[in-house]
Structures are given as structure tokens and as C-alpha cells.
All heavy atoms as a GROMACS GRO file, in nm:
protein
  609
    1MET      N    1   0.093   1.628   2.968
    1MET     CA    2   0.052   1.572   2.839
    1MET      C    3  -0.098   1.544   2.843
    1MET      O    4  -0.149   1.486   2.938
    1MET     CB    5   0.131   1.443   2.811
    1MET     CG    6   0.090   1.376   2.681
    1MET     SD    7   0.190   1.234   2.632
    1MET     CE    8   0.129   1.109   2.741
    2ALA      N    9  -0.166   1.587   2.740
    2ALA     CA   10  -0.309   1.559   2.728
    2ALA      C   11  -0.332   1.409   2.712
    2ALA      O   12  -0.243   1.336   2.670
    2ALA     CB   13  -0.366   1.633   2.607
    3LYS      N   14  -0.451   1.364   2.745
    3LYS     CA   15  -0.485   1.223   2.725
    3LYS      C   16  -0.531   1.210   2.580
    3LYS      O   17  -0.640   1.251   2.543
    3LYS     CB   18  -0.595   1.181   2.822
    3LYS     CG   19  -0.632   1.035   2.807
    3LYS     CD   20  -0.707   0.986   2.928
    3LYS     CE   21  -0.761   0.847   2.914
    3LYS     NZ   22  -0.675   0.747   2.861
    4TRP      N   23  -0.445   1.154   2.498
    4TRP     CA   24  -0.472   1.140   2.355
    4TRP      C   25  -0.540   1.008   2.326
    4TRP      O   26  -0.501   0.904   2.378
    4TRP     CB   27  -0.342   1.150   2.276
    4TRP     CG   28  -0.274   1.282   2.289
    4TRP    CD1   29  -0.166   1.311   2.366
    4TRP    CD2   30  -0.310   1.403   2.224
    4TRP    NE1   31  -0.132   1.443   2.353
    4TRP    CE2   32  -0.220   1.502   2.266
    4TRP    CE3   33  -0.411   1.439   2.135
    4TRP    CZ2   34  -0.225   1.634   2.222
    4TRP    CZ3   35  -0.417   1.570   2.090
    4TRP    CH2   36  -0.326   1.666   2.134
    5ASP      N   37  -0.641   1.012   2.239
    5ASP     CA   38  -0.710   0.892   2.192
    5ASP      C   39  -0.627   0.833   2.078
    5ASP      O   40  -0.621   0.890   1.969
    5ASP     CB   41  -0.850   0.930   2.143
    5ASP     CG   42  -0.925   0.815   2.079
    5ASP    OD1   43  -0.875   0.701   2.081
    5ASP    OD2   44  -1.035   0.839   2.025
    6LEU      N   45  -0.562   0.721   2.105
    6LEU     CA   46  -0.472   0.661   2.006
    6LEU      C   47  -0.545   0.600   1.887
    6LEU      O   48  -0.481   0.563   1.788
    6LEU     CB   49  -0.384   0.554   2.073
    6LEU     CG   50  -0.284   0.606   2.175
    6LEU    CD1   51  -0.214   0.491   2.245
    6LEU    CD2   52  -0.183   0.699   2.109
    7ASP      N   53  -0.677   0.587   1.895
    7ASP     CA   54  -0.754   0.526   1.786
    7ASP      C   55  -0.812   0.628   1.688
    7ASP      O   56  -0.872   0.591   1.588
    7ASP     CB   57  -0.867   0.441   1.844
    7ASP     CG   58  -0.814   0.322   1.922
    7ASP    OD1   59  -0.714   0.262   1.877
    7ASP    OD2   60  -0.869   0.290   2.028
    8GLN      N   61  -0.791   0.757   1.714
    8GLN     CA   62  -0.845   0.860   1.624
    8GLN      C   63  -0.755   0.879   1.502
    8GLN      O   64  -0.634   0.854   1.506
    8GLN     CB   65  -0.861   0.992   1.698
    8GLN     CG   66  -0.730   1.056   1.740
    8GLN     CD   67  -0.749   1.184   1.816
    8GLN    OE1   68  -0.823   1.271   1.772
    8GLN    NE2   69  -0.683   1.195   1.930
    9ALA      N   70  -0.814   0.922   1.392
    9ALA     CA   71  -0.738   0.950   1.269
    9ALA      C   72  -0.638   1.062   1.297
    9ALA      O   73  -0.660   1.147   1.384
    9ALA     CB   74  -0.832   0.991   1.157
   10ALA      N   75  -0.526   1.060   1.224
   10ALA     CA   76  -0.421   1.158   1.248
   10ALA      C   77  -0.343   1.186   1.120
   10ALA      O   78  -0.336   1.102   1.030
   10ALA     CB   79  -0.326   1.106   1.356
   11THR      N   80  -0.285   1.305   1.114
   11THR     CA   81  -0.199   1.343   1.002
   11THR      C   82  -0.066   1.390   1.057
   11THR      O   83  -0.060   1.484   1.136
   11THR     CB   84  -0.263   1.456   0.919
   11THR    OG1   85  -0.390   1.414   0.872
   11THR    CG2   86  -0.175   1.494   0.801
   12ALA      N   87   0.042   1.322   1.018
   12ALA     CA   88   0.176   1.362   1.058
   12ALA      C   89   0.222   1.476   0.966
   12ALA      O   90   0.199   1.472   0.844
   12ALA     CB   91   0.273   1.244   1.046
   13LEU      N   92   0.284   1.576   1.023
   13LEU     CA   93   0.334   1.693   0.950
   13LEU      C   94   0.481   1.712   0.984
   13LEU      O   95   0.520   1.703   1.100
   13LEU     CB   96   0.257   1.818   0.992
   13LEU     CG   97   0.104   1.809   0.988
   13LEU    CD1   98   0.041   1.919   1.069
   13LEU    CD2   99   0.057   1.814   0.844
   14TRP      N  100   0.564   1.737   0.882
   14TRP     CA  101   0.706   1.760   0.906
   14TRP      C  102   0.766   1.836   0.790
   14TRP      O  103   0.710   1.843   0.682
   14TRP     CB  104   0.779   1.628   0.929
   14TRP     CG  105   0.800   1.545   0.806
   14TRP    CD1  106   0.912   1.539   0.729
   14TRP    CD2  107   0.704   1.458   0.743
   14TRP    NE1  108   0.892   1.453   0.623
   14TRP    CE2  109   0.765   1.402   0.630
   14TRP    CE3  110   0.573   1.420   0.771
   14TRP    CZ2  111   0.700   1.312   0.546
   14TRP    CZ3  112   0.508   1.332   0.688
   14TRP    CH2  113   0.571   1.278   0.577
   15ILE      N  114   0.883   1.893   0.814
   15ILE     CA  115   0.960   1.961   0.710
   15ILE      C  116   1.086   1.878   0.688
   15ILE      O  117   1.163   1.856   0.782
   15ILE     CB  118   0.996   2.105   0.752
   15ILE    CG1  119   0.869   2.187   0.772
   15ILE    CG2  120   1.088   2.170   0.648
   15ILE    CD1  121   0.891   2.324   0.831
   16PRO      N  122   1.109   1.830   0.567
   16PRO     CA  123   1.223   1.743   0.539
   16PRO      C  124   1.355   1.820   0.530
   16PRO      O  125   1.415   1.831   0.423
   16PRO     CB  126   1.186   1.676   0.408
   16PRO     CG  127   1.098   1.775   0.340
   16PRO     CD  128   1.023   1.845   0.450
   17VAL      N  129   1.401   1.873   0.642
   17VAL     CA  130   1.523   1.955   0.641
   17VAL      C  131   1.648   1.874   0.614
   17VAL      O  132   1.746   1.926   0.563
   17VAL     CB  133   1.539   2.033   0.774
   17VAL    CG1  134   1.426   2.131   0.790
   17VAL    CG2  135   1.547   1.940   0.892
   18ALA      N  136   1.650   1.746   0.648
   18ALA     CA  137   1.770   1.664   0.631
   18ALA      C  138   1.807   1.646   0.484
   18ALA      O  139   1.923   1.625   0.451
   18ALA     CB  140   1.750   1.528   0.696
   19GLU      N  141   1.709   1.653   0.395
   19GLU     CA  142   1.732   1.627   0.254
   19GLU      C  143   1.763   1.752   0.173
   19GLU      O  144   1.800   1.742   0.057
   19GLU     CB  145   1.608   1.559   0.194
   19GLU     CG  146   1.575   1.426   0.259
   19GLU     CD  147   1.442   1.371   0.210
   19GLU    OE1  148   1.380   1.429   0.121
   19GLU    OE2  149   1.402   1.268   0.266
   20LEU      N  150   1.747   1.870   0.232
   20LEU     CA  151   1.760   1.994   0.155
   20LEU      C  152   1.866   2.086   0.213
   20LEU      O  153   1.882   2.093   0.335
   20LEU     CB  154   1.626   2.070   0.156
   20LEU     CG  155   1.506   1.997   0.095
   20LEU    CD1  156   1.380   2.077   0.119
   20LEU    CD2  157   1.527   1.978  -0.053
   21PRO      N  158   1.936   2.160   0.128
   21PRO     CA  159   2.026   2.264   0.179
   21PRO      C  160   1.943   2.371   0.250
   21PRO      O  161   1.826   2.393   0.213
   21PRO     CB  162   2.091   2.321   0.054
   21PRO     CG  163   2.058   2.228  -0.057
   21PRO     CD  164   1.939   2.150  -0.016
   22PRO      N  165   1.999   2.438   0.352
   22PRO     CA  166   1.922   2.538   0.428
   22PRO      C  167   1.854   2.644   0.343
   22PRO      O  168   1.744   2.689   0.376
   22PRO     CB  169   2.027   2.600   0.520
   22PRO     CG  170   2.131   2.495   0.534
   22PRO     CD  171   2.133   2.421   0.403
   23ASP      N  172   1.915   2.684   0.231
   23ASP     CA  173   1.855   2.788   0.147
   23ASP      C  174   1.739   2.737   0.062
   23ASP      O  175   1.673   2.814  -0.005
   23ASP     CB  176   1.960   2.855   0.059
   23ASP     CG  177   2.026   2.759  -0.039
   23ASP    OD1  178   2.024   2.637  -0.015
   23ASP    OD2  179   2.079   2.807  -0.141
   24GLN      N  180   1.714   2.606   0.065
   24GLN     CA  181   1.605   2.548  -0.014
   24GLN      C  182   1.492   2.491   0.070
   24GLN      O  183   1.399   2.433   0.017
   24GLN     CB  184   1.660   2.439  -0.106
   24GLN     CG  185   1.750   2.492  -0.214
   24GLN     CD  186   1.797   2.382  -0.308
   24GLN    OE1  187   1.747   2.270  -0.307
   24GLN    NE2  188   1.895   2.414  -0.391
   25ILE      N  189   1.501   2.506   0.203
   25ILE     CA  190   1.395   2.452   0.287
   25ILE      C  191   1.268   2.532   0.262
   25ILE      O  192   1.268   2.654   0.268
   25ILE     CB  193   1.434   2.457   0.436
   25ILE    CG1  194   1.552   2.362   0.459
   25ILE    CG2  195   1.317   2.419   0.525
   25ILE    CD1  196   1.611   2.367   0.596
   26GLY      N  197   1.162   2.462   0.232
   26GLY     CA  198   1.036   2.530   0.200
   26GLY      C  199   0.921   2.465   0.271
   26GLY      O  200   0.922   2.445   0.391
   27GLY      N  201   0.821   2.426   0.193
   27GLY     CA  202   0.699   2.370   0.250
   27GLY      C  203   0.718   2.235   0.316
   27GLY      O  204   0.817   2.166   0.293
   28GLY      N  205   0.622   2.201   0.396
   28GLY     CA  206   0.628   2.076   0.468
   28GLY      C  207   0.563   1.961   0.394
   28GLY      O  208   0.508   1.977   0.286
   29GLN      N  209   0.575   1.845   0.454
   29GLN     CA  210   0.515   1.722   0.404
   29GLN      C  211   0.410   1.676   0.501
   29GLN      O  212   0.410   1.715   0.618
   29GLN     CB  213   0.623   1.614   0.390
   29GLN     CG  214   0.737   1.652   0.300
   29GLN     CD  215   0.695   1.653   0.154
   29GLN    OE1  216   0.622   1.566   0.108
   29GLN    NE2  217   0.741   1.752   0.081
   30ASN      N  218   0.320   1.590   0.455
   30ASN     CA  219   0.221   1.533   0.546
   30ASN      C  220   0.185   1.393   0.500
   30ASN      O  221   0.202   1.358   0.383
   30ASN     CB  222   0.097   1.622   0.557
   30ASN     CG  223   0.019   1.628   0.429
   30ASN    OD1  224  -0.045   1.531   0.390
   30ASN    ND2  225   0.024   1.743   0.362
   31LYS      N  226   0.139   1.314   0.595
   31LYS     CA  227   0.095   1.177   0.567
   31LYS      C  228  -0.020   1.145   0.661
   31LYS      O  229  -0.009   1.166   0.782
   31LYS     CB  230   0.211   1.080   0.586
   31LYS     CG  231   0.176   0.937   0.549
   31LYS     CD  232   0.297   0.846   0.551
   31LYS     CE  233   0.255   0.705   0.511
   31LYS     NZ  234   0.370   0.613   0.503
   32MET      N  235  -0.128   1.093   0.604
   32MET     CA  236  -0.248   1.063   0.683
   32MET      C  237  -0.245   0.918   0.732
   32MET      O  238  -0.194   0.829   0.663
   32MET     CB  239  -0.373   1.088   0.599
   32MET     CG  240  -0.385   1.232   0.555
   32MET     SD  241  -0.524   1.260   0.444
   32MET     CE  242  -0.657   1.259   0.564
   33PHE      N  243  -0.300   0.898   0.852
   33PHE     CA  244  -0.306   0.767   0.915
   33PHE      C  245  -0.446   0.742   0.970
   33PHE      O  246  -0.516   0.836   1.009
   33PHE     CB  247  -0.205   0.758   1.030
   33PHE     CG  248  -0.063   0.769   0.984
   33PHE    CD1  249  -0.001   0.893   0.974
   33PHE    CD2  250   0.009   0.656   0.949
   33PHE    CE1  251   0.130   0.903   0.931
   33PHE    CE2  252   0.140   0.665   0.905
   33PHE     CZ  253   0.200   0.789   0.896
   34ASP      N  254  -0.484   0.615   0.976
   34ASP     CA  255  -0.613   0.578   1.032
   34ASP      C  256  -0.618   0.596   1.183
   34ASP      O  257  -0.725   0.610   1.240
   34ASP     CB  258  -0.648   0.432   0.999
   34ASP     CG  259  -0.677   0.412   0.852
   34ASP    OD1  260  -0.721   0.508   0.786
   34ASP    OD2  261  -0.656   0.300   0.802
   35ASP      N  262  -0.499   0.594   1.248
   35ASP     CA  263  -0.498   0.611   1.393
   35ASP      C  264  -0.371   0.684   1.438
   35ASP      O  265  -0.268   0.681   1.369
   35ASP     CB  266  -0.510   0.476   1.466
   35ASP     CG  267  -0.406   0.376   1.423
   35ASP    OD1  268  -0.289   0.395   1.459
   35ASP    OD2  269  -0.442   0.280   1.352
   36LEU      N  270  -0.380   0.749   1.551
   36LEU     CA  271  -0.270   0.825   1.608
   36LEU      C  272  -0.151   0.735   1.639
   36LEU      O  273  -0.035   0.774   1.620
   36LEU     CB  274  -0.317   0.898   1.735
   36LEU     CG  275  -0.214   0.977   1.814
   36LEU    CD1  276  -0.143   1.080   1.727
   36LEU    CD2  277  -0.280   1.044   1.934
   37ARG      N  278  -0.178   0.615   1.683
   37ARG     CA  279  -0.071   0.519   1.715
   37ARG      C  280   0.023   0.502   1.594
   37ARG      O  281   0.145   0.509   1.606
   37ARG     CB  282  -0.132   0.384   1.755
   37ARG     CG  283  -0.035   0.276   1.791
   37ARG     CD  284  -0.106   0.148   1.830
   37ARG     NE  285  -0.176   0.160   1.956
   37ARG     CZ  286  -0.308   0.181   1.970
   37ARG    NH1  287  -0.386   0.190   1.864
   37ARG    NH2  288  -0.364   0.191   2.088
   38SER      N  289  -0.034   0.481   1.476
   38SER     CA  290   0.046   0.462   1.355
   38SER      C  291   0.124   0.589   1.318
   38SER      O  292   0.238   0.582   1.272
   38SER     CB  293  -0.043   0.422   1.238
   38SER     OG  294  -0.105   0.298   1.264
   39ALA      N  295   0.063   0.704   1.340
   39ALA     CA  296   0.130   0.830   1.310
   39ALA      C  297   0.251   0.850   1.402
   39ALA      O  298   0.358   0.893   1.358
   39ALA     CB  299   0.033   0.947   1.324
   40VAL      N  300   0.235   0.817   1.530
   40VAL     CA  301   0.345   0.828   1.626
   40VAL      C  302   0.459   0.736   1.584
   40VAL      O  303   0.576   0.776   1.582
   40VAL     CB  304   0.297   0.796   1.769
   40VAL    CG1  305   0.415   0.778   1.864
   40VAL    CG2  306   0.204   0.905   1.820
   41LEU      N  307   0.427   0.612   1.550
   41LEU     CA  308   0.530   0.516   1.508
   41LEU      C  309   0.601   0.564   1.382
   41LEU      O  310   0.722   0.550   1.369
   41LEU     CB  311   0.469   0.378   1.488
   41LEU     CG  312   0.421   0.308   1.615
   41LEU    CD1  313   0.346   0.180   1.581
   41LEU    CD2  314   0.535   0.280   1.710
   42PHE      N  315   0.526   0.622   1.289
   42PHE     CA  316   0.587   0.676   1.167
   42PHE      C  317   0.687   0.787   1.199
   42PHE      O  318   0.801   0.785   1.152
   42PHE     CB  319   0.478   0.729   1.072
   42PHE     CG  320   0.534   0.807   0.957
   42PHE    CD1  321   0.589   0.743   0.848
   42PHE    CD2  322   0.532   0.946   0.958
   42PHE    CE1  323   0.643   0.815   0.741
   42PHE    CE2  324   0.584   1.019   0.853
   42PHE     CZ  325   0.640   0.953   0.744
   43VAL      N  326   0.644   0.883   1.280
   43VAL     CA  327   0.732   0.995   1.313
   43VAL      C  328   0.860   0.946   1.380
   43VAL      O  329   0.971   0.985   1.344
   43VAL     CB  330   0.660   1.098   1.403
   43VAL    CG1  331   0.758   1.200   1.461
   43VAL    CG2  332   0.550   1.170   1.324
   44MET      N  333   0.846   0.856   1.476
   44MET     CA  334   0.962   0.814   1.554
   44MET      C  335   1.050   0.708   1.484
   44MET      O  336   1.170   0.705   1.505
   44MET     CB  337   0.916   0.762   1.691
   44MET     CG  338   0.848   0.868   1.774
   44MET     SD  339   0.950   1.016   1.805
   44MET     CE  340   1.076   0.945   1.909
   45ASP      N  341   0.989   0.623   1.403
   45ASP     CA  342   1.064   0.514   1.340
   45ASP      C  343   1.106   0.541   1.196
   45ASP      O  344   1.202   0.483   1.148
   45ASP     CB  345   0.982   0.384   1.342
   45ASP     CG  346   0.963   0.328   1.482
   45ASP    OD1  347   1.042   0.363   1.573
   45ASP    OD2  348   0.869   0.248   1.501
   46GLU      N  349   1.034   0.628   1.126
   46GLU     CA  350   1.059   0.648   0.984
   46GLU      C  351   1.130   0.780   0.951
   46GLU      O  352   1.209   0.784   0.858
   46GLU     CB  353   0.927   0.642   0.906
   46GLU     CG  354   0.846   0.516   0.928
   46GLU     CD  355   0.895   0.398   0.847
   46GLU    OE1  356   0.953   0.418   0.740
   46GLU    OE2  357   0.876   0.285   0.895
   47LEU      N  358   1.098   0.886   1.024
   47LEU     CA  359   1.159   1.015   0.992
   47LEU      C  360   1.303   1.019   1.040
   47LEU      O  361   1.337   0.960   1.143
   47LEU     CB  362   1.081   1.130   1.057
   47LEU     CG  363   0.941   1.157   1.005
   47LEU    CD1  364   0.882   1.279   1.075
   47LEU    CD2  365   0.938   1.175   0.854
   48LEU      N  366   1.386   1.089   0.966
   48LEU     CA  367   1.523   1.111   1.010
   48LEU      C  368   1.522   1.199   1.135
   48LEU      O  369   1.433   1.285   1.149
   48LEU     CB  370   1.603   1.180   0.899
   48LEU     CG  371   1.622   1.098   0.770
   48LEU    CD1  372   1.683   1.185   0.661
   48LEU    CD2  373   1.708   0.977   0.798
   49PRO      N  374   1.618   1.181   1.224
   49PRO     CA  375   1.620   1.262   1.347
   49PRO      C  376   1.615   1.412   1.321
   49PRO      O  377   1.549   1.486   1.395
   49PRO     CB  378   1.752   1.222   1.414
   49PRO     CG  379   1.779   1.084   1.364
   49PRO     CD  380   1.726   1.082   1.223
   50GLU      N  381   1.681   1.459   1.215
   50GLU     CA  382   1.679   1.602   1.183
   50GLU      C  383   1.539   1.651   1.145
   50GLU      O  384   1.504   1.765   1.169
   50GLU     CB  385   1.775   1.634   1.068
   50GLU     CG  386   1.918   1.589   1.089
   50GLU     CD  387   1.941   1.445   1.045
   50GLU    OE1  388   1.949   1.418   0.924
   50GLU    OE2  389   1.953   1.359   1.133
   51ASP      N  390   1.461   1.564   1.081
   51ASP     CA  391   1.325   1.601   1.040
   51ASP      C  392   1.227   1.588   1.156
   51ASP      O  393   1.126   1.658   1.162
   51ASP     CB  394   1.279   1.512   0.925
   51ASP     CG  395   1.361   1.533   0.798
   51ASP    OD1  396   1.431   1.638   0.788
   51ASP    OD2  397   1.358   1.446   0.711
   52ARG      N  398   1.256   1.498   1.246
   52ARG     CA  399   1.167   1.469   1.358
   52ARG      C  400   1.152   1.588   1.453
   52ARG      O  401   1.047   1.608   1.513
   52ARG     CB  402   1.223   1.348   1.434
   52ARG     CG  403   1.127   1.280   1.523
   52ARG     CD  404   1.191   1.163   1.595
   52ARG     NE  405   1.252   1.069   1.503
   52ARG     CZ  406   1.366   1.006   1.524
   52ARG    NH1  407   1.433   1.026   1.636
   52ARG    NH2  408   1.413   0.922   1.436
   53GLY      N  409   1.257   1.670   1.466
   53GLY     CA  410   1.257   1.780   1.562
   53GLY      C  411   1.141   1.877   1.546
   53GLY      O  412   1.091   1.931   1.644
   54ALA      N  413   1.098   1.901   1.424
   54ALA     CA  414   0.989   1.996   1.399
   54ALA      C  415   0.859   1.924   1.360
   54ALA      O  416   0.764   1.989   1.318
   54ALA     CB  417   1.029   2.094   1.290
   55ALA      N  418   0.856   1.793   1.376
   55ALA     CA  419   0.735   1.718   1.339
   55ALA      C  420   0.624   1.741   1.442
   55ALA      O  421   0.650   1.770   1.559
   55ALA     CB  422   0.767   1.570   1.329
   56MET      N  423   0.502   1.726   1.396
   56MET     CA  424   0.385   1.730   1.482
   56MET      C  425   0.277   1.646   1.418
   56MET      O  426   0.289   1.606   1.302
   56MET     CB  427   0.339   1.873   1.506
   56MET     CG  428   0.306   1.951   1.382
   56MET     SD  429   0.274   2.124   1.417
   56MET     CE  430   0.436   2.192   1.394
   57ILE      N  431   0.173   1.617   1.494
   57ILE     CA  432   0.063   1.536   1.442
   57ILE      C  433  -0.068   1.608   1.470
   57ILE      O  434  -0.095   1.648   1.583
   57ILE     CB  435   0.061   1.396   1.508
   57ILE    CG1  436   0.192   1.322   1.479
   57ILE    CG2  437  -0.059   1.316   1.460
   57ILE    CD1  438   0.206   1.189   1.553
   58GLN      N  439  -0.148   1.625   1.366
   58GLN     CA  440  -0.279   1.689   1.378
   58GLN      C  441  -0.386   1.582   1.399
   58GLN      O  442  -0.388   1.482   1.326
   58GLN     CB  443  -0.310   1.770   1.251
   58GLN     CG  444  -0.447   1.834   1.251
   58GLN     CD  445  -0.456   1.943   1.357
   58GLN    OE1  446  -0.372   2.031   1.363
   58GLN    NE2  447  -0.557   1.938   1.440
   59THR      N  448  -0.472   1.603   1.497
   59THR     CA  449  -0.586   1.514   1.523
   59THR      C  450  -0.709   1.599   1.548
   59THR      O  451  -0.699   1.722   1.561
   59THR     CB  452  -0.562   1.424   1.647
   59THR    OG1  453  -0.570   1.506   1.765
   59THR    CG2  454  -0.428   1.353   1.641
   60ASP      N  455  -0.824   1.535   1.560
   60ASP     CA  456  -0.945   1.609   1.595
   60ASP      C  457  -0.936   1.667   1.736
   60ASP      O  458  -1.002   1.765   1.766
   60ASP     CB  459  -1.068   1.518   1.585
   60ASP     CG  460  -1.107   1.491   1.440
   60ASP    OD1  461  -1.064   1.565   1.350
   60ASP    OD2  462  -1.182   1.393   1.417
   61GLN      N  463  -0.853   1.608   1.821
   61GLN     CA  464  -0.833   1.657   1.957
   61GLN      C  465  -0.741   1.778   1.962
   61GLN      O  466  -0.738   1.849   2.061
   61GLN     CB  467  -0.771   1.549   2.046
   61GLN     CG  468  -0.868   1.452   2.107
   61GLN     CD  469  -0.795   1.357   2.199
   61GLN    OE1  470  -0.736   1.262   2.152
   61GLN    NE2  471  -0.798   1.384   2.327
   62GLY      N  472  -0.662   1.797   1.856
   62GLY     CA  473  -0.568   1.908   1.853
   62GLY      C  474  -0.434   1.865   1.796
   62GLY      O  475  -0.420   1.755   1.743
   63MET      N  476  -0.336   1.952   1.811
   63MET     CA  477  -0.202   1.928   1.758
   63MET      C  478  -0.118   1.859   1.865
   63MET      O  479  -0.110   1.905   1.978
   63MET     CB  480  -0.138   2.061   1.719
   63MET     CG  481  -0.015   2.048   1.635
   63MET     SD  482  -0.045   1.985   1.469
   63MET     CE  483  -0.119   2.127   1.390
   64VAL      N  484  -0.054   1.750   1.827
   64VAL     CA  485   0.034   1.675   1.917
   64VAL      C  486   0.177   1.723   1.891
   64VAL      O  487   0.229   1.708   1.780
   64VAL     CB  488   0.024   1.523   1.893
   64VAL    CG1  489   0.106   1.447   1.996
   64VAL    CG2  490  -0.121   1.476   1.894
   65SER      N  491   0.241   1.780   1.992
   65SER     CA  492   0.377   1.831   1.979
   65SER      C  493   0.478   1.717   1.976
   65SER      O  494   0.447   1.604   2.014
   65SER     CB  495   0.410   1.924   2.097
   65SER     OG  496   0.416   1.847   2.217
   66ILE      N  497   0.600   1.748   1.935
   66ILE     CA  498   0.705   1.645   1.932
   66ILE      C  499   0.730   1.592   2.073
   66ILE      O  500   0.758   1.472   2.091
   66ILE     CB  501   0.834   1.695   1.864
   66ILE    CG1  502   0.934   1.580   1.844
   66ILE    CG2  503   0.896   1.809   1.942
   66ILE    CD1  504   0.887   1.465   1.760
   67GLU      N  505   0.719   1.676   2.173
   67GLU     CA  506   0.738   1.631   2.311
   67GLU      C  507   0.633   1.526   2.348
   67GLU      O  508   0.666   1.424   2.409
   67GLU     CB  509   0.732   1.749   2.409
   67GLU     CG  510   0.847   1.846   2.396
   67GLU     CD  511   0.831   1.947   2.283
   67GLU    OE1  512   0.722   1.959   2.226
   67GLU    OE2  513   0.930   2.013   2.249
   68ASP      N  514   0.509   1.550   2.311
   68ASP     CA  515   0.403   1.452   2.339
   68ASP      C  516   0.416   1.328   2.251
   68ASP      O  517   0.386   1.217   2.294
   68ASP     CB  518   0.264   1.514   2.323
   68ASP     CG  519   0.224   1.599   2.443
   68ASP    OD1  520   0.294   1.593   2.547
   68ASP    OD2  521   0.122   1.670   2.434
   69ILE      N  522   0.463   1.346   2.128
   69ILE     CA  523   0.486   1.231   2.039
   69ILE      C  524   0.589   1.138   2.104
   69ILE      O  525   0.571   1.016   2.108
   69ILE     CB  526   0.534   1.277   1.900
   69ILE    CG1  527   0.422   1.352   1.828
   69ILE    CG2  528   0.581   1.158   1.817
   69ILE    CD1  529   0.466   1.424   1.701
   70GLU      N  530   0.697   1.197   2.156
   70GLU     CA  531   0.801   1.116   2.222
   70GLU      C  532   0.746   1.042   2.344
   70GLU      O  533   0.779   0.926   2.367
   70GLU     CB  534   0.919   1.205   2.260
   70GLU     CG  535   0.996   1.255   2.139
   70GLU     CD  536   1.096   1.364   2.171
   70GLU    OE1  537   1.090   1.424   2.281
   70GLU    OE2  538   1.180   1.392   2.084
   71LYS      N  539   0.661   1.108   2.422
   71LYS     CA  540   0.601   1.043   2.540
   71LYS      C  541   0.507   0.931   2.498
   71LYS      O  542   0.506   0.823   2.559
   71LYS     CB  543   0.527   1.147   2.625
   71LYS     CG  544   0.619   1.244   2.695
   71LYS     CD  545   0.540   1.350   2.766
   71LYS     CE  546   0.632   1.458   2.824
   71LYS     NZ  547   0.557   1.570   2.882
   72LEU      N  548   0.426   0.956   2.395
   72LEU     CA  549   0.336   0.852   2.346
   72LEU      C  550   0.414   0.733   2.293
   72LEU      O  551   0.376   0.617   2.314
   72LEU     CB  552   0.243   0.909   2.238
   72LEU     CG  553   0.134   1.002   2.284
   72LEU    CD1  554   0.068   1.072   2.165
   72LEU    CD2  555   0.030   0.928   2.367
   73TYR      N  556   0.522   0.761   2.225
   73TYR     CA  557   0.605   0.654   2.167
   73TYR      C  558   0.658   0.562   2.278
   73TYR      O  559   0.658   0.439   2.263
   73TYR     CB  560   0.721   0.715   2.090
   73TYR     CG  561   0.809   0.615   2.020
   73TYR    CD1  562   0.765   0.548   1.907
   73TYR    CD2  563   0.939   0.589   2.065
   73TYR    CE1  564   0.847   0.457   1.840
   73TYR    CE2  565   1.020   0.499   2.000
   73TYR     CZ  566   0.973   0.433   1.887
   73TYR     OH  567   1.054   0.343   1.822
   74LYS      N  568   0.700   0.620   2.388
   74LYS     CA  569   0.751   0.541   2.501
   74LYS      C  570   0.642   0.450   2.559
   74LYS      O  571   0.671   0.342   2.608
   74LYS     CB  572   0.807   0.632   2.609
   74LYS     CG  573   0.939   0.694   2.569
   74LYS     CD  574   0.991   0.787   2.675
   74LYS     CE  575   1.119   0.856   2.628
   74LYS     NZ  576   1.167   0.954   2.722
   75LYS      N  577   0.517   0.495   2.553
   75LYS     CA  578   0.406   0.414   2.602
   75LYS      C  579   0.368   0.305   2.503
   75LYS      O  580   0.333   0.194   2.541
   75LYS     CB  581   0.284   0.503   2.630
   75LYS     CG  582   0.300   0.591   2.751
   75LYS     CD  583   0.174   0.669   2.775
   75LYS     CE  584   0.188   0.754   2.900
   75LYS     NZ  585   0.065   0.826   2.932
   76ILE      N  586   0.374   0.338   2.374
   76ILE     CA  587   0.336   0.244   2.269
   76ILE      C  588   0.443   0.137   2.251
   76ILE      O  589   0.411   0.019   2.235
   76ILE     CB  590   0.314   0.318   2.135
   76ILE    CG1  591   0.194   0.411   2.145
   76ILE    CG2  592   0.298   0.220   2.020
   76ILE    CD1  593   0.181   0.507   2.028
   77LYS      N  594   0.568   0.178   2.252
   77LYS     CA  595   0.678   0.088   2.221
   77LYS      C  596   0.786   0.101   2.330
   77LYS      O  597   0.890   0.162   2.308
   77LYS     CB  598   0.734   0.126   2.084
   77LYS     CG  599   0.823   0.025   2.021
   77LYS     CD  600   0.854   0.066   1.879
   77LYS     CE  601   0.943  -0.036   1.813
   77LYS     NZ  602   0.971  -0.002   1.675
   78PRO      N  603   0.760   0.043   2.447
   78PRO     CA  604   0.855   0.059   2.559
   78PRO      C  605   0.988  -0.010   2.534
   78PRO      O  606   1.000  -0.102   2.459
   78PRO     CB  607   0.783  -0.005   2.676
   78PRO     CG  608   0.674  -0.088   2.620
   78PRO     CD  609   0.646  -0.038   2.482
   0.00000   0.00000   0.00000
């Protein structure tokens, strides 16, 4: 896992598959945050588990995968 700066701005990206029938899944959703910490908490605490699987977070450092989001979450909220 890369060393992520938790204070940098971030945008959570996900596809709301839990709310749509498979034949209607289309574009994704996004939400901007002042810091990566808040974006990680949003993905892990607010998104439905079905939507979380394909979620990622964009930062100036790069794209944070769901695997790294889960690792960061464990550090932020043990």
C-alpha cells in the first residue's frame, strides 16, 4: 500500500449497483471531500456493501483502490 496523505482533497467514486437492476446499471456517482480521511469513512460507513466493491477514491497522489481504502479504514477507525 502506498503511503497516502490523509489530509489531501479526495473524490469518492462508485457505481450504485445495489439500487438498480443489472440491465440499468450505468454511470457512476462521485462525492468530493476536503480530505482523504473523510472519503475513506464515507466509502466504508455510508455506501452499501454491494456498491463498495467497485468504489475507489481519486486524489492528487493517484487512485486509491478498494483494497487500500479498506486498509486505510482499519488505521483510521480500528
